[in-house]
PQR file with spaces between the fields and no chain letter, atoms N, CA, C, O and H, PARSE charges and radii, in Angstrom:
ATOM       1  N    UNK     1      28.335  -51.420  -80.825 -0.4000 1.5000
ATOM       2  CA   UNK     1      27.261  -52.172  -80.203 -0.0000 2.0000
ATOM       3  C    UNK     1      26.646  -51.381  -79.047  0.5500 1.7000
ATOM       4  O    UNK     1      25.426  -51.321  -78.899 -0.5500 1.4000
ATOM       5  N    UNK     2      27.491  -50.791  -78.253 -0.4000 1.5000
ATOM       6  CA   UNK     2      26.996  -50.022  -77.117 -0.0000 2.0000
ATOM       7  C    UNK     2      26.160  -48.825  -77.581  0.5500 1.7000
ATOM       8  O    UNK     2      25.157  -48.487  -76.953 -0.5500 1.4000
ATOM       9  H    UNK     2      28.483  -50.840  -78.374  0.4000 1.0000
ATOM      10  N    UNK     3      26.571  -48.186  -78.677 -0.4000 1.5000
ATOM      11  CA   UNK     3      25.837  -47.042  -79.206 -0.0000 2.0000
ATOM      12  C    UNK     3      24.440  -47.437  -79.669  0.5500 1.7000
ATOM      13  O    UNK     3      23.490  -46.682  -79.462 -0.5500 1.4000
ATOM      14  H    UNK     3      27.385  -48.461  -79.188  0.4000 1.0000
ATOM      15  N    UNK     4      24.300  -48.576  -80.278 -0.4000 1.5000
ATOM      16  CA   UNK     4      22.997  -49.043  -80.751 -0.0000 2.0000
ATOM      17  C    UNK     4      22.070  -49.357  -79.584  0.5500 1.7000
ATOM      18  O    UNK     4      20.868  -49.104  -79.666 -0.5500 1.4000
ATOM      19  H    UNK     4      25.072  -49.188  -80.446  0.4000 1.0000
ATOM      20  N    UNK     5      22.606  -49.901  -78.509 -0.4000 1.5000
ATOM      21  CA   UNK     5      21.775  -50.201  -77.327 -0.0000 2.0000
ATOM      22  C    UNK     5      21.290  -48.924  -76.665  0.5500 1.7000
ATOM      23  O    UNK     5      20.146  -48.865  -76.213 -0.5500 1.4000
ATOM      24  H    UNK     5      23.583  -50.107  -78.442  0.4000 1.0000
ATOM      25  N    UNK     6      22.124  -47.910  -76.598 -0.4000 1.5000
ATOM      26  CA   UNK     6      21.701  -46.651  -75.994 -0.0000 2.0000
ATOM      27  C    UNK     6      20.648  -45.959  -76.840  0.5500 1.7000
ATOM      28  O    UNK     6      19.740  -45.322  -76.304 -0.5500 1.4000
ATOM      29  H    UNK     6      23.053  -47.958  -76.965  0.4000 1.0000
ATOM      30  N    UNK     7      20.758  -46.075  -78.143 -0.4000 1.5000
ATOM      31  CA   UNK     7      19.774  -45.447  -79.025 -0.0000 2.0000
ATOM      32  C    UNK     7      18.410  -46.113  -78.876  0.5500 1.7000
ATOM      33  O    UNK     7      17.391  -45.425  -78.923 -0.5500 1.4000
ATOM      34  H    UNK     7      21.495  -46.592  -78.578  0.4000 1.0000
ATOM      35  N    UNK     8      18.365  -47.407  -78.702 -0.4000 1.5000
ATOM      36  CA   UNK     8      17.075  -48.076  -78.538 -0.0000 2.0000
ATOM      37  C    UNK     8      16.470  -47.776  -77.178  0.5500 1.7000
ATOM      38  O    UNK     8      15.246  -47.724  -77.051 -0.5500 1.4000
ATOM      39  H    UNK     8      19.193  -47.966  -78.665  0.4000 1.0000
ATOM      40  N    UNK     9      17.290  -47.578  -76.164 -0.4000 1.5000
ATOM      41  CA   UNK     9      16.771  -47.234  -74.841 -0.0000 2.0000
ATOM      42  C    UNK     9      16.172  -45.837  -74.835  0.5500 1.7000
ATOM      43  O    UNK     9      15.199  -45.595  -74.120 -0.5500 1.4000
ATOM      44  H    UNK     9      18.284  -47.620  -76.267  0.4000 1.0000
ATOM      45  N    UNK    10      16.719  -44.925  -75.600 -0.4000 1.5000
ATOM      46  CA   UNK    10      16.232  -43.555  -75.620 -0.0000 2.0000
ATOM      47  C    UNK    10      14.882  -43.447  -76.320  0.5500 1.7000
ATOM      48  O    UNK    10      14.147  -42.491  -76.073 -0.5500 1.4000
ATOM      49  H    UNK    10      17.509  -45.123  -76.180  0.4000 1.0000
ATOM      50  N    UNK    11      14.537  -44.385  -77.173 -0.4000 1.5000
ATOM      51  CA   UNK    11      13.298  -44.331  -77.930 -0.0000 2.0000
ATOM      52  C    UNK    11      12.120  -44.900  -77.149  0.5500 1.7000
ATOM      53  O    UNK    11      10.970  -44.617  -77.486 -0.5500 1.4000
ATOM      54  H    UNK    11      15.133  -45.162  -77.374  0.4000 1.0000
ATOM      55  N    UNK    12      12.376  -45.682  -76.133 -0.4000 1.5000
ATOM      56  CA   UNK    12      11.301  -46.337  -75.379 -0.0000 2.0000
ATOM      57  C    UNK    12      10.383  -45.311  -74.733  0.5500 1.7000
ATOM      58  O    UNK    12      10.831  -44.274  -74.244 -0.5500 1.4000
ATOM      59  H    UNK    12      13.310  -45.912  -75.860  0.4000 1.0000
ATOM      60  N    UNK    13       9.110  -45.614  -74.740 -0.4000 1.5000
ATOM      61  CA   UNK    13       8.104  -44.732  -74.163 -0.0000 2.0000
ATOM      62  C    UNK    13       8.058  -44.906  -72.649  0.5500 1.7000
ATOM      63  O    UNK    13       8.386  -45.969  -72.121 -0.5500 1.4000
ATOM      64  H    UNK    13       8.746  -46.457  -75.138  0.4000 1.0000
ATOM      65  N    UNK    14       7.646  -43.849  -71.964 -0.4000 1.5000
ATOM      66  CA   UNK    14       7.528  -43.897  -70.507 -0.0000 2.0000
ATOM      67  C    UNK    14       6.074  -44.044  -70.084  0.5500 1.7000
ATOM      68  O    UNK    14       5.724  -43.714  -68.950 -0.5500 1.4000
ATOM      69  H    UNK    14       7.379  -42.986  -72.392  0.4000 1.0000
ATOM      70  N    UNK    15       5.223  -44.535  -70.979 -0.4000 1.5000
ATOM      71  CA   UNK    15       3.795  -44.669  -70.694 -0.0000 2.0000
ATOM      72  C    UNK    15       3.563  -45.658  -69.557  0.5500 1.7000
ATOM      73  O    UNK    15       4.206  -46.705  -69.478 -0.5500 1.4000
ATOM      74  H    UNK    15       5.507  -44.803  -71.899  0.4000 1.0000
ATOM      75  N    UNK    16       2.628  -45.300  -68.679 -0.4000 1.5000
ATOM      76  CA   UNK    16       2.220  -46.157  -67.570 -0.0000 2.0000
ATOM      77  C    UNK    16       0.693  -46.079  -67.473  0.5500 1.7000
ATOM      78  O    UNK    16       0.094  -45.122  -67.964 -0.5500 1.4000
ATOM      79  H    UNK    16       2.105  -44.450  -68.743  0.4000 1.0000
ATOM      80  N    UNK    17       0.067  -47.061  -66.853 -0.4000 1.5000
ATOM      81  CA   UNK    17      -1.400  -47.050  -66.739 -0.0000 2.0000
ATOM      82  C    UNK    17      -1.881  -45.961  -65.782  0.5500 1.7000
ATOM      83  O    UNK    17      -3.043  -45.558  -65.844 -0.5500 1.4000
ATOM      84  H    UNK    17       0.554  -47.838  -66.454  0.4000 1.0000
ATOM      85  N    UNK    18      -1.013  -45.484  -64.905 -0.4000 1.5000
ATOM      86  CA   UNK    18      -1.371  -44.405  -63.999 -0.0000 2.0000
ATOM      87  C    UNK    18      -1.589  -43.090  -64.751  0.5500 1.7000
ATOM      88  O    UNK    18      -2.282  -42.201  -64.256 -0.5500 1.4000
ATOM      89  H    UNK    18      -0.069  -45.811  -64.855  0.4000 1.0000
ATOM      90  N    UNK    19      -1.002  -42.962  -65.939 -0.4000 1.5000
ATOM      91  CA   UNK    19      -1.125  -41.737  -66.728 -0.0000 2.0000
ATOM      92  C    UNK    19      -2.577  -41.441  -67.086  0.5500 1.7000
ATOM      93  O    UNK    19      -2.974  -40.277  -67.152 -0.5500 1.4000
ATOM      94  H    UNK    19      -0.439  -43.683  -66.341  0.4000 1.0000
ATOM      95  N    UNK    20      -3.365  -42.473  -67.315 -0.4000 1.5000
ATOM      96  CA   UNK    20      -4.783  -42.273  -67.629 -0.0000 2.0000
ATOM      97  C    UNK    20      -5.500  -41.629  -66.434  0.5500 1.7000
ATOM      98  O    UNK    20      -6.337  -40.745  -66.614 -0.5500 1.4000
ATOM      99  H    UNK    20      -3.042  -43.418  -67.262  0.4000 1.0000
ATOM     100  N    UNK    21      -5.172  -42.073  -65.221 -0.4000 1.5000
ATOM     101  CA   UNK    21      -5.789  -41.485  -64.027 -0.0000 2.0000
ATOM     102  C    UNK    21      -5.405  -40.014  -63.885  0.5500 1.7000
ATOM     103  O    UNK    21      -6.228  -39.193  -63.480 -0.5500 1.4000
ATOM     104  H    UNK    21      -4.492  -42.791  -65.074  0.4000 1.0000
ATOM     105  N    UNK    22      -4.170  -39.684  -64.214 -0.4000 1.5000
ATOM     106  CA   UNK    22      -3.741  -38.282  -64.152 -0.0000 2.0000
ATOM     107  C    UNK    22      -4.563  -37.421  -65.105  0.5500 1.7000
ATOM     108  O    UNK    22      -4.974  -36.317  -64.747 -0.5500 1.4000
ATOM     109  H    UNK    22      -3.502  -40.351  -64.543  0.4000 1.0000
ATOM     110  N    UNK    23      -4.804  -37.917  -66.308 -0.4000 1.5000
ATOM     111  CA   UNK    23      -5.604  -37.158  -67.272 -0.0000 2.0000
ATOM     112  C    UNK    23      -7.057  -37.024  -66.813  0.5500 1.7000
ATOM     113  O    UNK    23      -7.663  -35.965  -66.977 -0.5500 1.4000
ATOM     114  H    UNK    23      -4.471  -38.814  -66.599  0.4000 1.0000
ATOM     115  N    UNK    24      -7.615  -38.088  -66.240 -0.4000 1.5000
ATOM     116  CA   UNK    24      -8.998  -38.038  -65.747 -0.0000 2.0000
ATOM     117  C    UNK    24      -9.113  -37.060  -64.577  0.5500 1.7000
ATOM     118  O    UNK    24     -10.075  -36.296  -64.509 -0.5500 1.4000
ATOM     119  H    UNK    24      -7.123  -38.948  -66.106  0.4000 1.0000
ATOM     120  N    UNK    25      -8.148  -37.073  -63.658 -0.4000 1.5000
ATOM     121  CA   UNK    25      -8.175  -36.133  -62.533 -0.0000 2.0000
ATOM     122  C    UNK    25      -8.064  -34.689  -63.010  0.5500 1.7000
ATOM     123  O    UNK    25      -8.697  -33.796  -62.447 -0.5500 1.4000
ATOM     124  H    UNK    25      -7.366  -37.694  -63.713  0.4000 1.0000
ATOM     125  N    UNK    26      -7.265  -34.460  -64.039 -0.4000 1.5000
ATOM     126  CA   UNK    26      -7.143  -33.110  -64.586 -0.0000 2.0000
ATOM     127  C    UNK    26      -8.475  -32.645  -65.166  0.5500 1.7000
ATOM     128  O    UNK    26      -8.867  -31.493  -64.976 -0.5500 1.4000
ATOM     129  H    UNK    26      -6.750  -35.185  -64.497  0.4000 1.0000
ATOM     130  N    UNK    27      -9.161  -33.519  -65.860 -0.4000 1.5000
ATOM     131  CA   UNK    27     -10.465  -33.171  -66.427 -0.0000 2.0000
ATOM     132  C    UNK    27     -11.480  -32.900  -65.317  0.5500 1.7000
ATOM     133  O    UNK    27     -12.287  -31.977  -65.430 -0.5500 1.4000
ATOM     134  H    UNK    27      -8.843  -34.455  -66.014  0.4000 1.0000
ATOM     135  N    UNK    28     -11.446  -33.696  -64.249 -0.4000 1.5000
ATOM     136  CA   UNK    28     -12.374  -33.475  -63.135 -0.0000 2.0000
ATOM     137  C    UNK    28     -12.105  -32.152  -62.426  0.5500 1.7000
ATOM     138  O    UNK    28     -13.042  -31.445  -62.056 -0.5500 1.4000
ATOM     139  H    UNK    28     -10.791  -34.446  -64.158  0.4000 1.0000
ATOM     140  N    UNK    29     -10.841  -31.818  -62.238 -0.4000 1.5000
ATOM     141  CA   UNK    29     -10.510  -30.544  -61.591 -0.0000 2.0000
ATOM     142  C    UNK    29     -10.955  -29.380  -62.467  0.5500 1.7000
ATOM     143  O    UNK    29     -11.479  -28.388  -61.961 -0.5500 1.4000
ATOM     144  H    UNK    29     -10.080  -32.392  -62.539  0.4000 1.0000
ATOM     145  N    UNK    30     -10.751  -29.493  -63.777 -0.4000 1.5000
ATOM     146  CA   UNK    30     -11.178  -28.430  -64.693 -0.0000 2.0000
ATOM     147  C    UNK    30     -12.698  -28.272  -64.677  0.5500 1.7000
ATOM     148  O    UNK    30     -13.205  -27.150  -64.703 -0.5500 1.4000
ATOM     149  H    UNK    30     -10.325  -30.299  -64.188  0.4000 1.0000
ATOM     150  N    UNK    31     -13.421  -29.385  -64.633 -0.4000 1.5000
ATOM     151  CA   UNK    31     -14.888  -29.316  -64.575 -0.0000 2.0000
ATOM     152  C    UNK    31     -15.348  -28.687  -63.261  0.5500 1.7000
ATOM     153  O    UNK    31     -16.294  -27.899  -63.248 -0.5500 1.4000
ATOM     154  H    UNK    31     -13.009  -30.296  -64.612  0.4000 1.0000
ATOM     155  N    UNK    32     -14.695  -29.025  -62.177 -0.4000 1.5000
ATOM     156  CA   UNK    32     -15.043  -28.429  -60.886 -0.0000 2.0000
ATOM     157  C    UNK    32     -14.774  -26.938  -60.846  0.5500 1.7000
ATOM     158  O    UNK    32     -15.572  -26.175  -60.301 -0.5500 1.4000
ATOM     159  H    UNK    32     -13.927  -29.665  -62.188  0.4000 1.0000
ATOM     160  N    UNK    33     -13.656  -26.518  -61.418 -0.4000 1.5000
ATOM     161  CA   UNK    33     -13.341  -25.088  -61.474 -0.0000 2.0000
ATOM     162  C    UNK    33     -14.360  -24.354  -62.341  0.5500 1.7000
ATOM     163  O    UNK    33     -14.791  -23.251  -62.003 -0.5500 1.4000
ATOM     164  H    UNK    33     -13.007  -27.138  -61.860  0.4000 1.0000
ATOM     165  N    UNK    34     -14.735  -24.961  -63.442 -0.4000 1.5000
ATOM     166  CA   UNK    34     -15.742  -24.358  -64.317 -0.0000 2.0000
ATOM     167  C    UNK    34     -17.069  -24.178  -63.582  0.5500 1.7000
ATOM     168  O    UNK    34     -17.718  -23.140  -63.711 -0.5500 1.4000
ATOM     169  H    UNK    34     -14.384  -25.856  -63.716  0.4000 1.0000
ATOM     170  N    UNK    35     -17.466  -25.178  -62.820 -0.4000 1.5000
ATOM     171  CA   UNK    35     -18.719  -25.073  -62.051 -0.0000 2.0000
ATOM     172  C    UNK    35     -18.624  -24.008  -60.966  0.5500 1.7000
ATOM     173  O    UNK    35     -19.588  -23.288  -60.705 -0.5500 1.4000
ATOM     174  H    UNK    35     -16.939  -26.021  -62.715  0.4000 1.0000
ATOM     175  N    UNK    36     -17.445  -23.913  -60.329 -0.4000 1.5000
ATOM     176  CA   UNK    36     -17.269  -22.886  -59.301 -0.0000 2.0000
ATOM     177  C    UNK    36     -17.348  -21.476  -59.892  0.5500 1.7000
ATOM     178  O    UNK    36     -17.889  -20.561  -59.271 -0.5500 1.4000
ATOM     179  H    UNK    36     -16.662  -24.498  -60.540  0.4000 1.0000
ATOM     180  N    UNK    37     -16.808  -21.317  -61.086 -0.4000 1.5000
ATOM     181  CA   UNK    37     -16.830  -19.998  -61.706 -0.0000 2.0000
ATOM     182  C    UNK    37     -18.218  -19.605  -62.194  0.5500 1.7000
ATOM     183  O    UNK    37     -18.491  -18.418  -62.372 -0.5500 1.4000
ATOM     184  H    UNK    37     -16.369  -22.060  -61.591  0.4000 1.0000
ATOM     185  N    UNK    38     -19.105  -20.580  -62.416 -0.4000 1.5000
ATOM     186  CA   UNK    38     -20.460  -20.277  -62.892 -0.0000 2.0000
ATOM     187  C    UNK    38     -21.458  -20.023  -61.769  0.5500 1.7000
ATOM     188  O    UNK    38     -22.614  -19.708  -62.049 -0.5500 1.4000
ATOM     189  H    UNK    38     -18.884  -21.544  -62.272  0.4000 1.0000
ATOM     190  N    UNK    39     -21.053  -20.149  -60.512 -0.4000 1.5000
ATOM     191  CA   UNK    39     -21.965  -19.881  -59.407 -0.0000 2.0000
ATOM     192  C    UNK    39     -22.367  -18.416  -59.417  0.5500 1.7000
ATOM     193  O    UNK    39     -21.526  -17.529  -59.561 -0.5500 1.4000
ATOM     194  H    UNK    39     -20.113  -20.405  -60.285  0.4000 1.0000
ATOM     195  N    UNK    40     -23.651  -18.177  -59.263 -0.4000 1.5000
ATOM     196  CA   UNK    40     -24.149  -16.805  -59.370 -0.0000 2.0000
ATOM     197  C    UNK    40     -24.190  -16.039  -58.037  0.5500 1.7000
ATOM     198  O    UNK    40     -23.526  -15.008  -57.926 -0.5500 1.4000
ATOM     199  H    UNK    40     -24.334  -18.897  -59.146  0.4000 1.0000
ATOM     200  N    UNK    41     -24.930  -16.493  -57.036 -0.4000 1.5000
ATOM     201  CA   UNK    41     -25.124  -15.599  -55.883 -0.0000 2.0000
ATOM     202  C    UNK    41     -23.823  -15.274  -55.136  0.5500 1.7000
ATOM     203  O    UNK    41     -23.473  -14.106  -54.966 -0.5500 1.4000
ATOM     204  H    UNK    41     -25.469  -17.330  -57.127  0.4000 1.0000
ATOM     205  N    UNK    42     -23.119  -16.309  -54.699 -0.4000 1.5000
ATOM     206  CA   UNK    42     -21.857  -16.091  -53.976 -0.0000 2.0000
ATOM     207  C    UNK    42     -20.825  -17.049  -54.513  0.5500 1.7000
ATOM     208  O    UNK    42     -21.110  -18.226  -54.735 -0.5500 1.4000
ATOM     209  H    UNK    42     -23.403  -17.257  -54.837  0.4000 1.0000
ATOM     210  N    UNK    43     -19.655  -16.557  -54.717 -0.4000 1.5000
ATOM     211  CA   UNK    43     -18.572  -17.410  -55.207 -0.0000 2.0000
ATOM     212  C    UNK    43     -17.629  -17.704  -54.052  0.5500 1.7000
ATOM     213  O    UNK    43     -17.289  -16.818  -53.268 -0.5500 1.4000
ATOM     214  H    UNK    43     -19.424  -15.601  -54.537  0.4000 1.0000
ATOM     215  N    UNK    44     -17.212  -18.961  -53.958 -0.4000 1.5000
ATOM     216  CA   UNK    44     -16.271  -19.373  -52.932 -0.0000 2.0000
ATOM     217  C    UNK    44     -14.856  -19.103  -53.449  0.5500 1.7000
ATOM     218  O    UNK    44     -14.313  -19.879  -54.236 -0.5500 1.4000
ATOM     219  H    UNK    44     -17.488  -19.681  -54.595  0.4000 1.0000
ATOM     220  N    UNK    45     -14.274  -18.004  -53.001 -0.4000 1.5000
ATOM     221  CA   UNK    45     -12.986  -17.551  -53.521 -0.0000 2.0000
ATOM     222  C    UNK    45     -11.873  -18.519  -53.126  0.5500 1.7000
ATOM     223  O    UNK    45     -10.957  -18.759  -53.913 -0.5500 1.4000
ATOM     224  H    UNK    45     -14.715  -17.373  -52.362  0.4000 1.0000
ATOM     225  N    UNK    46     -11.939  -19.067  -51.940 -0.4000 1.5000
ATOM     226  CA   UNK    46     -10.914  -20.014  -51.501 -0.0000 2.0000
ATOM     227  C    UNK    46     -10.927  -21.271  -52.369  0.5500 1.7000
ATOM     228  O    UNK    46      -9.870  -21.764  -52.761 -0.5500 1.4000
ATOM     229  H    UNK    46     -12.683  -18.872  -51.301  0.4000 1.0000
ATOM     230  N    UNK    47     -12.098  -21.781  -52.665 -0.4000 1.5000
ATOM     231  CA   UNK    47     -12.210  -22.980  -53.508 -0.0000 2.0000
ATOM     232  C    UNK    47     -11.754  -22.689  -54.932  0.5500 1.7000
ATOM     233  O    UNK    47     -11.121  -23.533  -55.566 -0.5500 1.4000
ATOM     234  H    UNK    47     -12.957  -21.380  -52.346  0.4000 1.0000
ATOM     235  N    UNK    48     -12.067  -21.514  -55.432 -0.4000 1.5000
ATOM     236  CA   UNK    48     -11.636  -21.146  -56.781 -0.0000 2.0000
ATOM     237  C    UNK    48     -10.114  -21.049  -56.837  0.5500 1.7000
ATOM     238  O    UNK    48      -9.501  -21.528  -57.792 -0.5500 1.4000
ATOM     239  H    UNK    48     -12.581  -20.828  -54.917  0.4000 1.0000
ATOM     240  N    UNK    49      -9.505  -20.444  -55.840 -0.4000 1.5000
ATOM     241  CA   UNK    49      -8.050  -20.326  -55.799 -0.0000 2.0000
ATOM     242  C    UNK    49      -7.367  -21.673  -55.665  0.5500 1.7000
ATOM     243  O    UNK    49      -6.384  -21.952  -56.351 -0.5500 1.4000
ATOM     244  H    UNK    49     -10.003  -20.056  -55.064  0.4000 1.0000
ATOM     245  N    UNK    50      -7.892  -22.508  -54.780 -0.4000 1.5000
ATOM     246  CA   UNK    50      -7.300  -23.832  -54.574 -0.0000 2.0000
ATOM     247  C    UNK    50      -7.408  -24.688  -55.829  0.5500 1.7000
ATOM     248  O    UNK    50      -6.450  -25.358  -56.213 -0.5500 1.4000
ATOM     249  H    UNK    50      -8.691  -22.281  -54.223  0.4000 1.0000
ATOM     250  N    UNK    51      -8.574  -24.667  -56.465 -0.4000 1.5000
ATOM     251  CA   UNK    51      -8.733  -25.495  -57.662 -0.0000 2.0000
ATOM     252  C    UNK    51      -7.938  -24.940  -58.841  0.5500 1.7000
ATOM     253  O    UNK    51      -7.510  -25.706  -59.704 -0.5500 1.4000
ATOM     254  H    UNK    51      -9.352  -24.123  -56.153  0.4000 1.0000
ATOM     255  N    UNK    52      -7.733  -23.632  -58.893 -0.4000 1.5000
ATOM     256  CA   UNK    52      -6.892  -23.057  -59.943 -0.0000 2.0000
ATOM     257  C    UNK    52      -5.447  -23.512  -59.789  0.5500 1.7000
ATOM     258  O    UNK    52      -4.805  -23.898  -60.766 -0.5500 1.4000
ATOM     259  H    UNK    52      -8.080  -23.009  -58.191  0.4000 1.0000
ATOM     260  N    UNK    53      -4.935  -23.467  -58.557 -0.4000 1.5000
ATOM     261  CA   UNK    53      -3.564  -23.919  -58.309 -0.0000 2.0000
ATOM     262  C    UNK    53      -3.440  -25.414  -58.604  0.5500 1.7000
ATOM     263  O    UNK    53      -2.468  -25.847  -59.223 -0.5500 1.4000
ATOM     264  H    UNK    53      -5.456  -23.153  -57.764  0.4000 1.0000
ATOM     265  N    UNK    54      -4.421  -26.201  -58.163 -0.4000 1.5000
ATOM     266  CA   UNK    54      -4.387  -27.644  -58.423 -0.0000 2.0000
ATOM     267  C    UNK    54      -4.427  -27.933  -59.919  0.5500 1.7000
ATOM     268  O    UNK    54      -3.720  -28.819  -60.399 -0.5500 1.4000
ATOM     269  H    UNK    54      -5.210  -25.850  -57.660  0.4000 1.0000
ATOM     270  N    UNK    55      -5.251  -27.191  -60.659 -0.4000 1.5000
ATOM     271  CA   UNK    55      -5.335  -27.395  -62.103 -0.0000 2.0000
ATOM     272  C    UNK    55      -4.017  -27.042  -62.785  0.5500 1.7000
ATOM     273  O    UNK    55      -3.588  -27.748  -63.698 -0.5500 1.4000
ATOM     274  H    UNK    55      -5.826  -26.472  -60.269  0.4000 1.0000
ATOM     275  N    UNK    56      -3.371  -25.963  -62.355 -0.4000 1.5000
ATOM     276  CA   UNK    56      -2.084  -25.590  -62.941 -0.0000 2.0000
ATOM     277  C    UNK    56      -1.017  -26.646  -62.667  0.5500 1.7000
ATOM     278  O    UNK    56      -0.207  -26.952  -63.542 -0.5500 1.4000
ATOM     279  H    UNK    56      -3.720  -25.390  -61.613  0.4000 1.0000
ATOM     280  N    UNK    57      -1.011  -27.198  -61.466 -0.4000 1.5000
ATOM     281  CA   UNK    57      -0.047  -28.243  -61.132 -0.0000 2.0000
ATOM     282  C    UNK    57      -0.298  -29.497  -61.965  0.5500 1.7000
ATOM     283  O    UNK    57       0.639  -30.100  -62.488 -0.5500 1.4000
ATOM     284  H    UNK    57      -1.668  -26.950  -60.755  0.4000 1.0000
ATOM     285  N    UNK    58      -1.561  -29.882  -62.085 -0.4000 1.5000
ATOM     286  CA   UNK    58      -1.884  -31.078  -62.863 -0.0000 2.0000
ATOM     287  C    UNK    58      -1.622  -30.863  -64.352  0.5500 1.7000
ATOM     288  O    UNK    58      -1.196  -31.794  -65.036 -0.5500 1.4000
ATOM     289  H    UNK    58      -2.322  -29.391  -61.660  0.4000 1.0000
ATOM     290  N    UNK    59      -1.865  -29.667  -64.863 -0.4000 1.5000
ATOM     291  CA   UNK    59      -1.567  -29.393  -66.264 -0.0000 2.0000
ATOM     292  C    UNK    59      -0.065  -29.458  -66.531  0.5500 1.7000
ATOM     293  O    UNK    59       0.361  -29.958  -67.572 -0.5500 1.4000
ATOM     294  H    UNK    59      -2.211  -28.911  -64.307  0.4000 1.0000
ATOM     295  N    UNK    60       0.736  -28.954  -65.594 -0.4000 1.5000
ATOM     296  CA   UNK    60       2.186  -29.036  -65.755 -0.0000 2.0000
ATOM     297  C    UNK    60       2.649  -30.492  -65.698  0.5500 1.7000
ATOM     298  O    UNK    60       3.519  -30.901  -66.467 -0.5500 1.4000
ATOM     299  H    UNK    60       0.390  -28.549  -64.748  0.4000 1.0000
ATOM     300  N    UNK    61       2.068  -31.265  -64.792 -0.4000 1.5000
ATOM     301  CA   UNK    61       2.429  -32.684  -64.695 -0.0000 2.0000
ATOM     302  C    UNK    61       1.996  -33.439  -65.947  0.5500 1.7000
ATOM     303  O    UNK    61       2.721  -34.310  -66.429 -0.5500 1.4000
ATOM     304  H    UNK    61       1.361  -30.933  -64.168  0.4000 1.0000
ATOM     305  N    UNK    62       0.821  -33.112  -66.475 -0.4000 1.5000
ATOM     306  CA   UNK    62       0.353  -33.759  -67.703 -0.0000 2.0000
ATOM     307  C    UNK    62       1.247  -33.414  -68.884  0.5500 1.7000
ATOM     308  O    UNK    62       1.543  -34.277  -69.710 -0.5500 1.4000
ATOM     309  H    UNK    62       0.232  -32.405  -66.084  0.4000 1.0000
ATOM     310  N    UNK    63       1.677  -32.166  -68.970 -0.4000 1.5000
ATOM     311  CA   UNK    63       2.572  -31.768  -70.050 -0.0000 2.0000
ATOM     312  C    UNK    63       3.883  -32.548  -69.972  0.5500 1.7000
ATOM     313  O    UNK    63       4.374  -33.056  -70.980 -0.5500 1.4000
ATOM     314  H    UNK    63       1.436  -31.466  -68.298  0.4000 1.0000
ATOM     315  N    UNK    64       4.435  -32.635  -68.782 -0.4000 1.5000
ATOM     316  CA   UNK    64       5.687  -33.381  -68.602 -0.0000 2.0000
ATOM     317  C    UNK    64       5.481  -34.858  -68.925  0.5500 1.7000
ATOM     318  O    UNK    64       6.347  -35.490  -69.529 -0.5500 1.4000
ATOM     319  H    UNK    64       4.036  -32.223  -67.963  0.4000 1.0000
ATOM     320  N    UNK    65       4.346  -35.400  -68.527 -0.4000 1.5000
ATOM     321  CA   UNK    65       4.045  -36.807  -68.759 -0.0000 2.0000
ATOM     322  C    UNK    65       3.893  -37.100  -70.257  0.5500 1.7000
ATOM     323  O    UNK    65       4.463  -38.068  -70.761 -0.5500 1.4000
ATOM     324  H    UNK    65       3.642  -34.886  -68.036  0.4000 1.0000
ATOM     325  N    UNK    66       3.136  -36.276  -70.959 -0.4000 1.5000
ATOM     326  CA   UNK    66       2.904  -36.501  -72.380 -0.0000 2.0000
ATOM     327  C    UNK    66       4.176  -36.245  -73.178  0.5500 1.7000
ATOM     328  O    UNK    66       4.417  -36.930  -74.172 -0.5500 1.4000
ATOM     329  H    UNK    66       2.673  -35.490  -70.550  0.4000 1.0000
ATOM     330  N    UNK    67       4.980  -35.297  -72.779 -0.4000 1.5000
ATOM     331  CA   UNK    67       6.240  -35.067  -73.485 -0.0000 2.0000
ATOM     332  C    UNK    67       7.184  -36.257  -73.307  0.5500 1.7000
ATOM     333  O    UNK    67       8.041  -36.492  -74.159 -0.5500 1.4000
ATOM     334  H    UNK    67       4.783  -34.741  -71.972  0.4000 1.0000
ATOM     335  N    UNK    68       7.041  -37.000  -72.229 -0.4000 1.5000
ATOM     336  CA   UNK    68       7.811  -38.226  -72.051 -0.0000 2.0000
ATOM     337  C    UNK    68       7.354  -39.330  -72.999  0.5500 1.7000
ATOM     338  O    UNK    68       8.147  -40.192  -73.376 -0.5500 1.4000
ATOM     339  H    UNK    68       6.344  -36.808  -71.537  0.4000 1.0000
ATOM     340  N    UNK    69       6.097  -39.308  -73.380 -0.4000 1.5000
ATOM     341  CA   UNK    69       5.587  -40.301  -74.332 -0.0000 2.0000
ATOM     342  C    UNK    69       6.138  -40.030  -75.721  0.5500 1.7000
ATOM     343  O    UNK    69       6.547  -40.948  -76.432 -0.5500 1.4000
ATOM     344  H    UNK    69       5.453  -38.608  -73.074  0.4000 1.0000
ATOM     345  N    UNK    70       6.143  -38.745  -76.101 -0.4000 1.5000
ATOM     346  CA   UNK    70       6.426  -38.374  -77.473 -0.0000 2.0000
ATOM     347  C    UNK    70       7.926  -38.245  -77.738  0.5500 1.7000
ATOM     348  O    UNK    70       8.433  -38.811  -78.706 -0.5500 1.4000
ATOM     349  H    UNK    70       5.810  -37.999  -75.523  0.4000 1.0000
ATOM     350  N    UNK    71       8.628  -37.515  -76.896 -0.4000 1.5000
ATOM     351  CA   UNK    71      10.031  -37.227  -77.166 -0.0000 2.0000
ATOM     352  C    UNK    71      10.913  -38.144  -76.421  0.5500 1.7000
ATOM     353  O    UNK    71      12.136  -38.047  -76.528 -0.5500 1.4000
ATOM     354  H    UNK    71       8.215  -37.055  -76.109  0.4000 1.0000
């Protein structure tokens, strides 16, 4: 009996409504980085670096979040 209860607990998804906001923020950061990279006359190197680091952090968090849904 105990084994069956543990197996059902392991299958439950970790989905939360906050996950949608995480995905939207990741898309916004990616769009902002894309716009920064397309600037022609002068590029703001600090903003490009900051948004690149933020995008990498959010992508890692999204990967961990989605892997919690699936596996």
